N, C-alpha and C positions, 0 to 999 in steps of 0.2 A: 616539420610543416604539417598543418592539419589537413585532413582529407576534405576536399570540396567537390561537390557533385555539379559539374557543368551541365547546363540544360540539354545540349545535344548528346553528350555522352550518357547522360542519365536515361534518355529515351532509347538510345542504341543498345545499352548494356543492362537494361532493367532485369531481364530474365536471368542473365548470367550472374548478376549480383545476388539475386534471390537464391539461386542454387548454391552460390558460394556461401551466403549467409547461413543456409541450412546446414551445409557441411561444417562450417565453423561452429555452429550451435552444438552439433553432435560431438564435436571435438573438445568442447569445454566441459570438463567433469563437474565444475561448480554449478553450471546452469542445469545440467542433467540431474545432479543430486538434489538441487533445490526444487526442481519441478516434480521429481519423484516424491519428495517429502511433502510438498504441498498437495500433490495429487492424492496421496494416502489420506491426508487430513480432510480434504474436500470430499473424498469418496466416503469415508467413515461418517462425516457430518450429514451428507445428503442421502445416504442409503442405510442409515442406522435402523430405520424401520423394518428393513428386510433382514437385518442381522439379529435383532433382539425384539422380543414380544412386549416389551414394557413401554410405558409412556414416561415422560420426564417428571410428572407429578404423582405417579402411582406409587403407593407403598407396596413394594414388591418383595420385601423380606424383613428379616430382623435387623434393626439398626446396627451399624458398625460390623456387619458381616464381612469377613475377609474375602479377597478374590477367590472365586471358585468357578466351576463349570457353569453354574447357573447365573452367577453374577461375576462377569469377567474382571471387573475392578471393584468388586465388593458393593456395599451399600453405604449410604451416608447416615447422618444422625437421625434421620426420619425413617429410613428404611427404603429409600428410593434407589433404583439401580444407578450406580455412579457412572458406568460406561455410557448409558443412554444420555444422561444429563451432560456428560463431558462432550459427547459427539454433537448434541444439539446446541450446546454452548459454542462449539466450534463453528457451526453453521452461522450463528449470529456474528461472532467476532470476525471470521474470515470475510463474510459478506460486507460488513461495515468497513473493514480495512480496504477491500478492493474498490467498493463504490466511492468511498471518501478519497482515496488516492486518485482514482480516475477523474473525479470532479475537480480536485486540486490541480491535476495536470491540465485539464481543459482551461480553467480560469487562469492559473498561473502562467501557462505557456502563451495564452492570448495576450496577457499583460506584457510578458517579456518580448513577444514578437512586435507588438505595437511600439513599445518603448525603444527597443533596439533599432527598429526601422525608421521611425519618425525622428527620434532624437529631440533636441531643443527643449522647449517648455513642456511638451508632452512627456518626454522621458523624465524630466525633473519632477513633475507632478505625480506620475505613476509610481516612480521609485521612492518618492518621499512617503507615499502611502505604504509601500512595501517595507520601508525602513521602520515606520511606526509599528507595524505588526511584529517585525523582528525585535523591536526593543522590549517586548514582553516575552518572558519565558513561555514556551508552548503550553506547559501544564498549567501555569497560572492563568493564562488567557482562556484556556478551555474551561477551567474551573469557574472563572468569573462569568462566562457566557452561559454555561449550563446552569449555574446557580440562579441566574435571572430568568431563564426560560425553562420550561418543563423538559426533563431529560428523556424525551421520547426518541424514536429512531430518526426522525427527520432532523431534530435538533442536533443529535450526535453526529450525523453525517455532515451537516453544515459546519459544526464546530471543528470537527477533525479535518475537514477540507480547508477551513479558514486558516488554521494554524500552520498548515503545510503549503499553502499557496506561495508564500515568499520564496521557498526553495526552488520551485519551478521557475518563477519569474526571474530570479537572479541568474540562474544557469542559462536560460534561454536568451535573456537580454545580453549577457556577456558574449555568447556565440554570435548573436545577430549584429552586435557592434563590430565584430571582426568581419563578418561576411558583407555588411553593407558597403564596404569600401572595395570589394572585389570587382573585377572587371565585368563579370556577367550580370551583377546587380546594377552597376552603373549603366551598362548598355541597355538594360531593360527600362531604366528610368528615362534615358535619352530617347528611347523608342516610344515613349508615351504609355508604357504599361502601367495600369493602375496599381497603387500600392497594395491593396488587398491581394491582387494576383501575384505581385512580386513576393509577398509573404507566403502565399500558398504554394507557388510553383518553384520558387528559388531558395527561400529560406527554410521552410518547413522540412523539406527532405534532408537538409543538412543538420537540423537540430533534433530530428526524430530519434537518432541513437542516444543522445543525451537525455531526452525525455523518457525513453525506455528505462535507462539506468536509474533515473531519479524516481520513476514510478515504482520500481521494485524496492528501492531504499525507503521511499515514503510509506509504502504498505507495511514494511517491517516496523517503522516508527509508530504508525497508526495502531497497529495491533497492541503495542505496549501502552500507548496513550489511552486507548479505549478500555483496556483491562485495568489501568490505574484508576480511571474514572469509575468503573464498576466496583472496584475494590473499595472506593470511598463512598459508594452508595449514590453516585451521581451519573452512573452510566445506564446500562441495560437494567430495567427494573424487574423484580420478581413478579410473577412466578417464572418468567423467561430466564433460563440459566445463562450465565456468562462466565468465562474463565476467571476474570478478576473477582467476581462475587464469590465464586466457588473457593478461590484461595482464601478469601476473607472468612468464609463460613467454616472452613476446615482447619484453619491455623490453630484453633483451640484444641484440636484432637491429634496433633502431630505425634504425641508420644504413644498413644494407644492405637491410632489408626493412621499411620504415616502415608498409606497409599492415597488418601484423599487429597492432601496438599501436593504430593508428588505428581499425581495424575494431572491436576489442573495446571500446576506450574510447569510440568514437562511439556504439555500440549502448547502452552503459551511460548515457551522457549523454542520448541520445534517450529512453530509457525514463523516466528521472528527470524530464526536461522534460515528457514527455507526461502523467504523473501530476500534475505541478505545475500545468500549464495547466488541467487539469480542476478541480483544487481552487481555483485562482484564479478560474476562470469561475463556479463555483458561489458562491464568496464574493462576487463582484461582483453576481451575480444576486440574492443574498439582501439585500445592502445596498440595492439599488434598490427593494425593496418594503418597507423598514423605514420 
């Protein structure tokens, strides 16, 4: 039987649940590992200026220099410091993934809450729109939208959020359809509580764990989608570095300078694994209390 937070119990035991959640979080090695991995990537991305004296566009050495004390990951085909470019590309990719996933969570969860609570024709109309989005492969839909509009940061965030909104909507709606028949929701209806308040006070606390899991999983997906778009030249545009574009630019030099493609590809895989570990850890934590 699924865990349900009754209104009175929720108020009475809020602090106890918070302390329990923190203890459970520390006890989950997947979550801890994922946070450490992402923490390292974020730290390198945002503090690279304190670590290395180069800019991402500066010719800092001889092209294709191997990793050394001066150039930690060597230089690329132009002579730019590869570590600096890799770190700044991470700032772009990680920020895009997080912002896009958060936007998708807000929009998709709102759709799911409304559809699950209202039901009837509202549910039919909203979920028909979601089904239409799901009928297109995510990558194909993203390519189509970006090809029509300019591939700037705003467009990328909107596109990446658009293709992942359905996942939040379906997960949240499914949970709300179950909860709307529970006694505490029916009692709120009979008492004349407005539906927006029912959604915020009674449904949202119960779907929040699912939203957290989906947020981490979506961020992992978005990292790969954004890199794929950049690899095809429809993502982050030069001179701003991005992991996907760096993989594309370095694949021709795999034989002579393998550190180039390994660096960008490894960072991309690490970010995806980090988000995935967090999602898996929260999912296991939720199952353990069901």
